[in-house]
C-alpha angles and dihedrals in degrees: 000000000000090000094051097073096055090046091050091048091048091052092048089050092051090048093052091048091052091050091048092048092049091050092050092048091051091052100048097075091050090052093049090047090052091051090051092051092048091049091047090053089048091050091052092047090049093049091048090051091052090048091050089048090051091049091050093047106041095175096050118118122173139040117334110223118233093242091058090056097053091093092056098044128092114261114271099019111158116261088203089062091051093049102038109028111032141048138172145198132190113205138175114254115206108250095349106074120240132339118219109204126185124178138190128215133183090018125160119264110270098033092114094053091043090054092048090051093051093043095042097240098319107199088210089076115089145122138257129236129215092269093052097258113149119215124189119232088228106084094206097048124117110251094174095124110087110214128197099241096160088117092054118092114245122256094020131132106252129188113205126193119177115201137170 
């Protein structure tokens, strides 16, 4: 009977470890999904800030520096996100005005689908290939406008808005 108590305690210990591991496993996807949603909201806020900058500076062509966007960003937006995970470029589009392009890099899995959910399948969301070709995530969208995406990194999620 002297060996029964340590065995019972060991079994209880193993059971508690199994319950804790199961609980942790069930919470990880929710955490990853939350990160994707937060990054998607940050990408949308960033794109909107670049668009507002472009509207306020109609002659501007080039890359908008992060410090110039602070006025247009929501309060408290992470400067680390601005420096490490996003970029932009405003270019002239022949006969169509300007294209405001924002891109994300090193984003969590699920950011693209989270952005599409928030934006209800926005055809302006797409990705770039190695040769600079932009493709919309919406298969039936019109990609007739050829954009100069040479400055955009390949294999990145890119939001493109063309305005007059």
